[in-house]
N, C-alpha and C positions, 0 to 999 in steps of 0.2 A: 294354680287355684282356677282363674283367671276360665284358663283353656276348657276347665270342665263347665265353664258357665255359660262359655262360645262355644260348647258344643251336645250340648241337650234341648234349645228347642231341635234340631235334629234327629234326633227319635223320641220329641215329646208325638207328634198323631204318629205312633209304628210302636206300639201297647208290643205287640213282634220281638217287634227288635231290645223290646224293654226288658223282659219276662229269656228273650232271650244270651243279652247278656251279665243280664244276675246272674242264671246261669249259671252260667259258663265263667262269672268272678269266684261264686264260691266250691266247681269242680274245680280252676285253677288250685285254688285255695285249698283244698280239698287233698289234694293230689300231686303234690310238691313238696320234693325234699325240703326236711326237720330242717327249713332257713329260717330262724325266730324272727330276722327283723322286714325279709322279703317277707312273712304271711303274713306284719302288722302292718309293712306297707300298700299291701295289695288291702286288707282285709280292710285298713281306716279309708280306703282309697273309695274300696264303692261299698263305704258306707258313705262315703262324702255322696258322690253320683245320688246315692238314694232319696239322697238328702235334698238335693239339687233339682232333682223330678219329686220330691213332694209338695216342696214351695216352688214352682217357676221364679 
């Protein structure tokens, strides 16, 4: 969890990478084989990532 907060400042000033990462997460979740546990982990990770960006 804390490594997310450490990684956030790297992307705060580069909004293109933000949108790209967000797209990448959703794309990975869509294209993955139907592994529910992995999908849940990825979607929760991207949700936490979005929250850490919204509230720096």
